[in-house]
N, CA and C atoms as an extended XYZ file, in Angstrom:
321
Properties=species:S:1:pos:R:3:atomname:S:1:resname:S:1:resid:I:1 pbc="F F F"
N        65.824      115.018      136.960 N   MET     1
C        65.732      114.140      135.745 CA  MET     1
C        65.701      115.079      134.462 C   MET     1
N        65.007      116.499      134.805 N   LYS     2
C        65.278      117.243      133.532 CA  LYS     2
C        66.498      117.429      132.980 C   LYS     2
N        67.614      117.820      133.793 N   ASN     3
C        69.109      117.805      133.415 CA  ASN     3
C        69.547      116.567      132.474 C   ASN     3
N        69.161      115.484      133.170 N   LEU     4
C        69.602      114.310      132.261 CA  LEU     4
C        68.830      114.206      130.928 C   LEU     4
N        67.712      114.760      130.894 N   GLY     5
C        67.155      114.597      129.550 CA  GLY     5
C        67.911      115.629      128.511 C   GLY     5
N        68.036      116.606      129.126 N   ALA     6
C        68.795      117.994      128.216 CA  ALA     6
C        70.267      117.417      127.989 C   ALA     6
N        71.077      116.640      128.804 N   MET     7
C        72.070      116.083      128.416 CA  MET     7
C        72.207      115.211      127.301 C   MET     7
N        71.249      114.152      127.414 N   MET     8
C        71.153      113.346      126.494 CA  MET     8
C        70.941      114.014      125.086 C   MET     8
N        69.985      115.035      125.197 N   LYS     9
C        69.735      115.887      123.786 CA  LYS     9
C        70.812      116.521      123.345 C   LYS     9
N        71.805      117.019      124.296 N   GLN    10
C        72.804      117.538      123.819 CA  GLN    10
C        74.023      116.576      123.246 C   GLN    10
N        73.932      115.352      123.967 N   ALA    11
C        74.995      114.301      123.495 CA  ALA    11
C        74.596      113.887      121.799 C   ALA    11
N        73.149      113.896      121.777 N   GLN    12
C        72.625      113.555      120.342 CA  GLN    12
C        73.007      114.484      119.365 C   GLN    12
N        72.851      115.899      119.719 N   GLN    13
C        73.167      116.886      118.758 CA  GLN    13
C        74.668      116.843      118.481 C   GLN    13
N        75.571      116.474      119.586 N   MET    14
C        76.999      116.486      119.382 CA  MET    14
C        77.370      115.300      118.369 C   MET    14
N        76.710      114.193      118.654 N   GLN    15
C        76.864      113.063      117.799 CA  GLN    15
C        76.351      113.327      116.402 C   GLN    15
N        75.537      114.066      116.051 N   ALA    16
C        75.181      114.312      114.766 CA  ALA    16
C        76.120      115.313      113.995 C   ALA    16
N        76.375      116.383      115.054 N   LYS    17
C        77.618      117.119      114.404 CA  LYS    17
C        78.994      116.514      114.032 C   LYS    17
N        79.220      115.627      115.145 N   MET    18
C        80.514      114.650      114.808 CA  MET    18
C        80.320      113.800      113.441 C   MET    18
N        79.388      113.399      113.139 N   ALA    19
C        78.989      112.606      111.919 CA  ALA    19
C        79.292      113.495      110.452 C   ALA    19
N        78.630      114.639      110.769 N   GLU    20
C        78.742      115.724      109.818 CA  GLU    20
C        80.071      116.040      109.558 C   GLU    20
N        80.933      116.381      110.619 N   MET    21
C        82.191      116.673      110.469 CA  MET    21
C        83.115      115.747      109.905 C   MET    21
N        82.854      114.504      110.303 N   GLN    22
C        83.748      113.454      109.574 CA  GLN    22
C        83.481      113.231      108.003 C   GLN    22
N        82.029      113.415      107.803 N   GLU    23
C        81.986      113.413      106.510 CA  GLU    23
C        82.537      114.669      105.728 C   GLU    23
N        83.005      115.740      106.290 N   LYS    24
C        83.494      116.880      105.768 CA  LYS    24
C        84.971      116.513      105.708 C   LYS    24
N        85.606      115.859      106.545 N   LEU    25
C        86.852      115.527      106.583 CA  LEU    25
C        87.353      114.601      105.518 C   LEU    25
N        86.371      113.751      105.039 N   SER    26
C        86.834      112.807      104.043 CA  SER    26
C        87.111      113.609      102.871 C   SER    26
N        86.256      114.768      102.635 N   ASP    27
C        86.435      115.482      101.491 CA  ASP    27
C        87.597      116.566      101.544 C   ASP    27
N        88.196      116.649      102.683 N   LEU    28
C        89.064      117.599      102.907 CA  LEU    28
C        90.284      117.109      102.216 C   LEU    28
N        91.286      118.037      101.670 N   GLU    29
C        92.545      117.725      101.083 CA  GLU    29
C        93.578      118.456      101.382 C   GLU    29
N        94.703      118.138      102.130 N   VAL    30
C        95.626      118.959      102.498 CA  VAL    30
C        97.022      118.448      101.933 C   VAL    30
N        97.809      119.387      101.463 N   SER    31
C        99.055      118.950      100.844 CA  SER    31
C       100.299      119.304      101.812 C   SER    31
N       101.257      118.497      101.826 N   GLY    32
C       102.529      118.621      102.531 CA  GLY    32
C       103.585      118.614      101.345 C   GLY    32
N       104.651      119.277      101.816 N   SER    33
C       105.665      119.350      100.904 CA  SER    33
C       107.159      119.118      101.506 C   SER    33
N       108.158      118.872      100.919 N   SER    34
C       109.532      118.847      101.041 CA  SER    34
C       110.520      119.152      100.105 C   SER    34
N       111.575      119.351      100.267 N   GLY    35
C       112.662      119.582       99.393 CA  GLY    35
C       112.358      120.883       98.511 C   GLY    35
N       111.952      122.088       99.201 N   GLY    36
C       111.475      123.098       98.573 CA  GLY    36
C       110.138      123.105       97.750 C   GLY    36
N       109.355      122.205       98.015 N   GLY    37
C       108.343      122.004       97.085 CA  GLY    37
C       108.665      120.764       95.943 C   GLY    37
N       109.798      120.082       96.040 N   MET    38
C       110.175      119.306       94.815 CA  MET    38
C       109.146      118.016       95.044 C   MET    38
N       108.852      117.795       96.102 N   VAL    39
C       107.887      116.513       96.536 CA  VAL    39
C       106.772      117.047       97.238 C   VAL    39
N       105.434      116.859       96.762 N   ARG    40
C       104.235      117.247       97.380 CA  ARG    40
C       103.439      115.850       97.617 C   ARG    40
N       102.996      115.824       98.707 N   VAL    41
C       101.985      114.631       99.139 CA  VAL    41
C       100.770      115.121       99.491 C   VAL    41
N        99.477      114.688       98.928 N   THR    42
C        98.064      115.214       99.242 CA  THR    42
C        97.358      114.331      100.023 C   THR    42
N        96.918      114.572      101.177 N   LEU    43
C        96.016      113.375      102.285 CA  LEU    43
C        94.802      113.713      102.215 C   LEU    43
N        93.641      113.232      102.366 N   SER    44
C        92.490      113.289      102.746 CA  SER    44
C        92.323      113.814      104.316 C   SER    44
N        91.408      113.978      104.759 N   GLY    45
C        91.237      114.341      106.292 CA  GLY    45
C        91.096      113.017      107.032 C   GLY    45
N        91.160      111.963      106.247 N   LYS    46
C        91.363      110.794      107.008 CA  LYS    46
C        92.504      110.037      106.865 C   LYS    46
N        93.597      110.879      106.600 N   ASN    47
C        94.911      110.430      106.274 CA  ASN    47
C        95.029      109.484      105.004 C   ASN    47
N        94.406      109.406      104.208 N   GLU    48
C        94.592      108.661      103.052 CA  GLU    48
C        95.244      109.506      102.100 C   GLU    48
N        96.148      108.826      101.458 N   ALA    49
C        97.044      109.395      100.194 CA  ALA    49
C        96.079      109.682       99.189 C   ALA    49
N        95.916      110.853       98.640 N   ARG    50
C        95.389      111.229       97.329 CA  ARG    50
C        96.187      111.405       96.118 C   ARG    50
N        97.216      111.991       96.231 N   LYS    51
C        98.225      112.560       95.165 CA  LYS    51
C        99.781      112.424       95.643 C   LYS    51
N       100.572      112.279       94.837 N   VAL    52
C       101.999      112.324       95.226 CA  VAL    52
C       102.617      113.089       93.889 C   VAL    52
N       103.270      114.188       94.010 N   LYS    53
C       103.941      114.795       93.016 CA  LYS    53
C       105.526      114.953       93.189 C   LYS    53
N       106.180      114.471       92.137 N   ILE    54
C       107.722      114.549       92.386 CA  ILE    54
C       108.217      115.240       91.091 C   ILE    54
N       109.179      116.181       91.563 N   ASP    55
C       109.807      116.935       90.428 CA  ASP    55
C       110.830      116.049       89.533 C   ASP    55
N       110.668      115.929       88.224 N   PRO    56
C       111.393      114.913       87.514 CA  PRO    56
C       113.056      115.093       87.789 C   PRO    56
N       113.423      116.391       88.158 N   SER    57
C       115.045      116.287       88.527 CA  SER    57
C       115.236      115.471       89.685 C   SER    57
N       114.525      114.899       90.448 N   LEU    58
C       114.687      113.922       91.599 CA  LEU    58
C       114.689      112.587       91.082 C   LEU    58
N       114.501      112.035       89.854 N   MET    59
C       114.439      110.884       89.345 CA  MET    59
C       115.909      110.307       89.002 C   MET    59
N       116.548      110.125       89.931 N   ASN    60
C       117.871      109.646       89.573 CA  ASN    60
C       118.271      108.302       90.222 C   ASN    60
N       118.346      107.275       89.611 N   ALA    61
C       118.660      106.000       90.313 CA  ALA    61
C       119.795      105.918       91.225 C   ALA    61
N       120.541      106.790       91.208 N   GLU    62
C       121.753      106.727       92.449 CA  GLU    62
C       121.384      107.390       93.525 C   GLU    62
N       120.234      108.169       93.550 N   GLU    63
C       119.898      108.866       94.725 CA  GLU    63
C       118.473      108.621       95.273 C   GLU    63
N       118.248      107.425       95.310 N   THR    64
C       116.977      106.902       95.559 CA  THR    64
C       116.494      106.994       97.239 C   THR    64
N       117.663      107.309       97.992 N   GLU    65
C       117.189      107.299       99.237 CA  GLU    65
C       116.955      108.749       99.811 C   GLU    65
N       117.530      109.690       98.821 N   VAL    66
C       117.128      111.154       99.026 CA  VAL    66
C       115.533      111.191       98.794 C   VAL    66
N       115.256      110.620       97.484 N   LEU    67
C       113.683      110.753       97.210 CA  LEU    67
C       113.062      110.131       98.203 C   LEU    67
N       113.257      108.980       98.978 N   GLU    68
C       112.573      108.268       99.786 CA  GLU    68
C       112.528      109.083      101.101 C   GLU    68
N       113.531      109.851      101.535 N   ASP    69
C       113.456      110.585      102.643 CA  ASP    69
C       112.546      111.658      102.423 C   ASP    69
N       112.718      112.424      101.051 N   LEU    70
C       111.720      113.633      100.784 CA  LEU    70
C       110.153      113.145      100.697 C   LEU    70
N       109.968      111.908      100.382 N   LEU    71
C       108.602      111.444      100.297 CA  LEU    71
C       107.960      111.352      101.943 C   LEU    71
N       108.856      110.636      102.646 N   ILE    72
C       108.492      110.657      104.093 CA  ILE    72
C       108.380      112.121      104.707 C   ILE    72
N       108.984      113.022      104.580 N   ALA    73
C       109.092      114.161      104.964 CA  ALA    73
C       107.840      114.952      104.608 C   ALA    73
N       107.658      114.774      103.297 N   ALA    74
C       106.259      115.335      102.631 CA  ALA    74
C       105.081      114.704      103.265 C   ALA    74
N       104.914      113.511      103.360 N   PHE    75
C       103.904      112.984      104.081 CA  PHE    75
C       103.684      113.186      105.477 C   PHE    75
N       104.851      113.360      106.303 N   ASN    76
C       104.571      113.738      107.585 CA  ASN    76
C       103.980      115.126      107.764 C   ASN    76
N       104.537      116.047      106.743 N   ASP    77
C       104.106      117.466      106.854 CA  ASP    77
C       102.788      117.434      106.603 C   ASP    77
N       101.994      116.734      105.475 N   ALA    78
C       100.823      116.794      105.164 CA  ALA    78
C       100.000      116.105      106.493 C   ALA    78
N       100.376      115.312      107.164 N   LYS    79
C        99.716      114.464      108.307 CA  LYS    79
C        99.523      115.359      109.548 C   LYS    79
N       100.588      116.121      109.488 N   THR    80
C       100.631      117.339      110.668 CA  THR    80
C        99.611      118.256      110.413 C   THR    80
N        99.437      118.645      109.173 N   LYS    81
C        98.574      119.752      108.699 CA  LYS    81
C        97.070      119.228      108.905 C   LYS    81
N        96.884      117.702      108.578 N   VAL    82
C        95.629      117.238      108.485 CA  VAL    82
C        95.116      117.182      110.175 C   VAL    82
N        96.034      116.871      110.917 N   GLU    83
C        95.934      116.837      112.332 CA  GLU    83
C        95.540      118.368      113.127 C   GLU    83
N        96.190      119.214      112.660 N   ALA    84
C        95.918      120.676      112.846 CA  ALA    84
C        94.583      120.968      112.634 C   ALA    84
N        94.291      120.679      111.381 N   GLU    85
C        92.850      120.883      110.801 CA  GLU    85
C        91.706      120.079      111.624 C   GLU    85
N        91.961      118.968      111.792 N   MET    86
C        90.980      118.060      112.726 CA  MET    86
C        90.715      118.813      114.141 C   MET    86
N        91.922      119.222      114.536 N   ALA    87
C        91.907      119.732      115.985 CA  ALA    87
C        91.101      121.069      116.056 C   ALA    87
N        91.273      121.837      115.047 N   GLU    88
C        90.589      123.075      114.679 CA  GLU    88
C        89.139      122.790      114.728 C   GLU    88
N        88.757      121.884      113.970 N   LYS    89
C        87.210      121.527      113.640 CA  LYS    89
C        86.786      120.979      114.851 C   LYS    89
N        87.407      120.141      115.667 N   MET    90
C        87.140      119.742      117.003 CA  MET    90
C        86.968      120.798      118.100 C   MET    90
N        87.789      121.703      118.008 N   SER    91
C        87.455      122.758      119.009 CA  SER    91
C        86.257      123.745      118.728 C   SER    91
N        86.021      123.846      117.344 N   GLU    92
C        84.837      124.545      117.128 CA  GLU    92
C        83.589      123.626      117.429 C   GLU    92
N        83.574      122.484      117.247 N   LEU    93
C        82.548      121.342      117.528 CA  LEU    93
C        82.436      121.488      119.063 C   LEU    93
N        83.396      121.476      119.954 N   THR    94
C        83.138      121.122      121.290 CA  THR    94
C        83.115      122.365      121.998 C   THR    94
N        83.258      123.654      121.137 N   GLY    95
C        83.040      124.905      121.726 CA  GLY    95
C        84.271      125.186      122.612 C   GLY    95
N        85.509      124.674      122.358 N   GLY    96
C        86.832      125.009      122.999 CA  GLY    96
C        86.946      124.003      124.092 C   GLY    96
N        86.063      123.139      124.402 N   LEU    97
C        86.340      122.179      125.541 CA  LEU    97
C        87.592      121.415      125.578 C   LEU    97
N        88.329      121.641      126.652 N   LYS    98
C        89.531      120.905      126.652 CA  LYS    98
C        89.418      119.351      126.944 C   LYS    98
N        90.027      118.380      126.165 N   LEU    99
C        89.837      117.157      126.601 CA  LEU    99
C        91.357      116.779      127.367 C   LEU    99
N        91.073      115.504      128.144 N   PRO   100
C        92.332      115.310      129.172 CA  PRO   100
C        93.549      114.949      127.902 C   PRO   100
N        94.542      114.979      128.346 N   PRO   101
C        95.716      114.601      127.421 CA  PRO   101
C        95.647      112.883      127.069 C   PRO   101
N        95.806      112.847      126.000 N   GLY   102
C        95.642      111.422      125.426 CA  GLY   102
C        94.162      111.083      124.924 C   GLY   102
N        93.194      111.845      125.315 N   MET   103
C        91.824      111.567      124.861 CA  MET   103
C        91.446      112.382      123.533 C   MET   103
N        90.959      111.770      122.647 N   GLN   104
C        90.689      112.353      121.362 CA  GLN   104
C        89.026      111.901      121.131 C   GLN   104
N        88.584      112.762      120.263 N   LEU   105
C        87.342      112.475      119.642 CA  LEU   105
C        87.481      112.230      118.315 C   LEU   105
N        86.712      111.496      117.712 N   PRO   106
C        85.732      110.727      118.320 CA  PRO   106
C        86.280      109.549      119.162 C   PRO   106
N        85.516      109.142      120.237 N   PHE   107
C        85.970      108.215      120.989 CA  PHE   107
C        86.176      106.696      120.421 C   PHE   107
C-alpha cells in the first residue's frame, strides 16, 4: 500500500503542475506569418486569436481571396507553433514520458 500512497501523491503533484502550466499557456503568445510576413496572426497558448496584422498593400478589393488564403496560412502557422510549444512544455512536465498515439494531456 505504500506504493499506492506514493503514486497518489505523485498524481496530485502532477495535477498541480498541470494547472500551473495551463495558466502559463494562457499568457503565452505565439505569432505565425504568411506571405513573407505580410500577414501575421498572434494566438494565445489556448489557440485564442490575440492580434492580426495585415500589410496595407494587401488591401485590394479585387484580391480578397489572396488575403483570405494568407490569413488561413498565418493562423495555421501560429497554431502549429502553439502545439509545438505545448508539446515541449508537456515533455518537461512528464519527464519525457511518451504517451500512446492519440492520447494527449490534459485528459
